[in-house]
C-alpha positions, 0 to 999 in steps of 0.5 A: 544541501547543495545539490537538491537531487543528490538522492537520485539522478534519473535524467528528464523528469516531470515537474512533480517528480523533480519536485518530489526529489527536492522535497525528499532532499530537503526533508531528510538531507540532514537527518539521513546524512550518515546514510549518504556517507559514500556520497557526502564527503563532509559527513561529520559525526560518524565520519571521524570514525572513518578518518580514524581508519587512516591512522597507524594506531587503529586496530584490526577490530576498528577497521573491520568495524569501519568496513562494516559501517560503510557497507551498512550505510551504503546499502541503506542509502541504496534502498532509499534511492532505489524506492524513490526511483521506483516511485517516480513513474507513478507520480501524476502530472497533477501531483502535489509533492510540495504539500507532503509534510516533512515529518511524514517524509522522514518517518517514511524513509526511517521505516523503509531504509532497511527494505531491500526485497524488490516486491516490498520496495515496490509497495513502499514506492507506490505508497510514496507516489500515492502520498505525493499525488494525494497528500495526506492519503497514507497516515503514519499509522498505515506506514507503521503497519506496513513497516511491521509486514513481512513479504508473506503478509503483503502477498496474502493481502494482495490475494485477498484484494483479488476478490475486491470489487470497487463501489464507493470503496473496495469491498472484499467479497468473502462469502464462505471461508471454505469455498475452493475459490478462496482456499486455492489462493490461501484465503481461509479462516486462519489467514483471515484471522492473521490479517485481522490481527495485524490490522488490515481487516475486520473478520466476522465469520458468523454474521458477516457485514451488510450495507443498508438502505440501498436503491434498487440498482448499484454498479460495481467494478471488478478489474474494469468489468462493470456490472449491474447488481439489482436488489428485489426492492425498489428502495431500502435494500441490504447488500451482503458484503461478506465476512470481511471489511477493510480497515482504514489501513487496508482501504489505503493499501488495497489500490496499490497492492498486487491484486490480480483478476481471478477467472471465474470469480464473477460467476461465483458471485453470480451463484451466491447473489442468486441465493440472496435474491440479487440479480447480476447483469453485464454493465452497459450504461452505468445507472445513477445510484446512491451509496447507502450507509456504511457497512455494518455487521449482521443481517 
């Protein structure tokens, strides 16, 4: 392609960030050449249309078509470069962008080149960086799901993940869909059904989900606040994780969405856990514990 950094130029970058740019350039340079028409003078197939605009016999309709084409392709190219630029600060020193599959990169930019909303671009950028940091983390199915989401879907999912705690993975703890704690943030029966329908969560409003065969204590993290959760028995305990569990795609996206700590949520959990027979204490020294078995529905 000539200059491997033709997609973007941001000055001094870390080696993994440079490698990511080179990887993107190698993967989509030819496939996306029409979208670089403003930058690549020798663009071939569609450039013939542009050359035609200089001929005397070209009609005004053709000229308008050429102008529209140039503007559209420049916008797509700008989206590609903006998302790439936003991704670079999230690329770790230990990232392995050279291991990202070319087909994944082509599919990724084919899906995001039309995204001009800044918040959605930020989401796509974090996906790109996440894949560079851990190749294989985001499946094409997850990319397809994100491509089908609109801004309101992303915002709703971020609201949901604001009620997520980290254990062996992220659990969004929704115990009562009518509770003010959730409803105030647009998390209710209807919104959870919607998130279920688009493939981000599994929603079970009757029995809910539990984790089984757990030890006496486990350690949970809520936005950096670590707490003990202590069960009644010495072993073989059950942990009610609420009405919702994240799908594979939901688990992929939860760590990179714009979730925010909700004041009072830990107190809300304490009240519910007390009813379940659990106790919660501030975390000082994390106990060593097992994670038990995967989530299941029912009590």
